[in-house]
C-alpha positions as CSV (number, residue, x, y, z in Angstrom):
1,X,-21.2,22.7,-119.2
2,X,-21.6,26.3,-118.2
3,X,-24.3,27.9,-116.2
4,X,-25.6,31.4,-116.5
5,X,-24.3,33.9,-114.0
6,X,-26.7,34.4,-111.1
7,X,-28.7,37.6,-111.1
8,X,-27.4,40.6,-109.1
9,X,-28.5,40.6,-105.5
10,X,-30.5,43.8,-106.2
11,X,-32.6,41.9,-108.8
12,X,-33.2,39.0,-106.4
13,X,-34.3,41.4,-103.7
14,X,-36.6,43.3,-106.1
15,X,-38.2,40.0,-107.2
16,X,-38.7,38.8,-103.6
17,X,-40.2,42.1,-102.6
18,X,-42.6,41.9,-105.6
19,X,-43.6,38.4,-104.7
20,X,-44.0,39.3,-101.0
21,X,-46.2,42.3,-101.9
22,X,-48.3,40.2,-104.2
23,X,-48.8,37.4,-101.6
24,X,-49.7,39.9,-98.9
25,X,-52.2,41.7,-101.1
26,X,-53.9,38.4,-102.0
27,X,-54.0,37.3,-98.3
28,X,-55.3,40.7,-97.1
29,X,-58.0,40.7,-99.8
30,X,-59.6,37.5,-98.3
31,X,-62.9,38.0,-96.5
32,X,-63.1,37.1,-92.8
33,X,-65.1,34.0,-93.8
34,X,-62.5,32.9,-96.3
35,X,-59.7,33.5,-93.9
36,X,-61.5,31.6,-91.2
37,X,-62.2,28.6,-93.5
38,X,-58.6,28.5,-94.7
39,X,-57.3,28.7,-91.1
40,X,-59.7,25.8,-90.2
41,X,-58.2,23.7,-92.9
42,X,-54.7,24.5,-91.7
43,X,-55.5,23.7,-88.1
44,X,-56.6,20.2,-89.1
45,X,-53.1,19.6,-90.4
46,X,-51.4,21.3,-87.4
47,X,-53.4,19.2,-85.0
48,X,-52.1,16.0,-86.7
49,X,-48.6,17.3,-86.9
50,X,-48.5,18.3,-83.2
51,X,-49.9,15.0,-82.2
52,X,-47.2,13.3,-84.1
53,X,-44.3,15.5,-83.0
54,X,-45.6,15.9,-79.4
55,X,-43.5,19.0,-78.5
56,X,-43.3,20.2,-74.9
57,X,-42.6,23.8,-75.9
58,X,-44.4,25.1,-79.0
59,X,-43.4,28.4,-80.5
60,X,-45.9,30.2,-82.6
61,X,-46.6,33.7,-83.9
62,X,-49.2,36.3,-83.1
63,X,-51.4,36.8,-86.2
64,X,-50.0,39.7,-88.2
65,X,-51.1,41.2,-91.5
66,X,-54.0,38.8,-92.0
67,X,-52.0,35.7,-91.1
68,X,-53.8,32.6,-89.7
69,X,-54.8,33.1,-86.1
70,X,-53.6,30.0,-84.3
71,X,-54.3,31.1,-80.8
72,X,-57.3,28.8,-80.3
73,X,-55.4,25.9,-81.8
74,X,-52.4,26.5,-79.5
75,X,-54.7,27.0,-76.5
76,X,-56.4,23.7,-77.2
77,X,-53.0,22.0,-77.7
78,X,-51.9,23.4,-74.3
79,X,-55.0,22.1,-72.6
80,X,-54.1,18.5,-73.5
81,X,-51.2,18.5,-71.1
82,X,-50.5,20.8,-68.1
83,X,-46.8,20.6,-68.8
84,X,-47.0,22.0,-72.3
85,X,-45.7,25.5,-72.9
86,X,-46.8,27.8,-75.7
87,X,-44.3,30.6,-76.5
88,X,-44.3,33.7,-78.6
89,X,-41.2,35.3,-80.1
90,X,-39.7,38.4,-78.7
91,X,-37.5,40.6,-81.0
92,X,-34.7,41.7,-78.7
93,X,-33.1,44.1,-81.1
94,X,-32.3,44.4,-84.8
95,X,-29.7,42.0,-85.9
96,X,-30.1,39.8,-82.8
97,X,-31.7,36.4,-82.7
98,X,-35.3,36.2,-81.4
99,X,-36.0,34.7,-78.0
100,X,-39.3,33.1,-76.9
101,X,-41.3,33.7,-73.8
102,X,-44.2,31.6,-72.5
103,X,-47.7,32.8,-73.5
104,X,-51.1,32.1,-72.0
105,X,-54.3,33.8,-72.9
106,X,-54.6,37.0,-70.9
107,X,-50.9,37.3,-70.0
108,X,-49.4,40.8,-70.0
109,X,-48.3,41.8,-73.5
110,X,-46.7,44.7,-75.2
111,X,-46.1,45.5,-78.9
112,X,-42.7,45.3,-80.4
113,X,-41.3,47.8,-82.9
114,X,-43.4,46.1,-85.6
115,X,-46.6,46.5,-83.5
116,X,-46.7,42.7,-82.8
117,X,-47.6,41.9,-79.2
118,X,-45.3,39.7,-77.1
119,X,-45.2,38.6,-73.5
120,X,-43.5,41.1,-71.3
121,X,-42.5,38.7,-68.5
122,X,-41.2,35.2,-68.1
123,X,-38.0,33.3,-68.5
124,X,-37.0,32.7,-72.1
125,X,-37.7,29.2,-73.3
126,X,-36.4,27.2,-76.3
127,X,-39.2,25.7,-78.4
128,X,-39.1,22.1,-79.6
129,X,-41.3,23.1,-82.6
130,X,-41.9,26.6,-84.1
131,X,-44.8,27.4,-86.3
132,X,-43.2,29.9,-88.6
133,X,-45.2,32.6,-90.5
134,X,-44.9,33.0,-94.2
135,X,-46.3,34.9,-97.1
136,X,-45.8,32.2,-99.7
137,X,-44.0,29.0,-100.4
138,X,-43.1,27.1,-103.6
139,X,-43.6,23.5,-104.7
140,X,-40.4,22.5,-103.0
141,X,-41.4,24.0,-99.7
142,X,-39.1,27.1,-99.8
143,X,-40.6,29.9,-97.7
144,X,-41.0,33.5,-98.5
145,X,-41.2,35.5,-95.3
146,X,-41.2,39.2,-94.6
147,X,-37.5,39.6,-95.3
148,X,-36.3,40.4,-91.8
149,X,-34.3,37.2,-91.4
150,X,-35.7,36.4,-88.0
151,X,-36.6,32.9,-88.9
152,X,-33.6,32.1,-91.2
């Protein structure tokens, strides 16, 4: 049995970029009410997942480009146990792995090179669970992100 040759990498990149652009456009076209309702549905599932996994350190991402805003969910999760730590990613430099710093509402933040705020102080921590942003996913659960490779 023979299989067709895989498409050239440039074709795959072009298809991914097109899919990413479409998913972003759809998400950004949502009204605030639609986005809030969808985030509420997501949070119901996240609450159950976090109760089941019971992480001590939870990594999450600041809302970017109309992504779900999980700050209230994460703040509520933290309030359930004083030892819980919420953490945001810090992009150290292009080509380097991200690190995570503790986050609390009101902590000192600064934007990274993408304009995404991150904590400016605190020891780096290693999350037990990371809530990873995405633009789309397929029926098998494969994620389409922004293409930077940070969460790969």
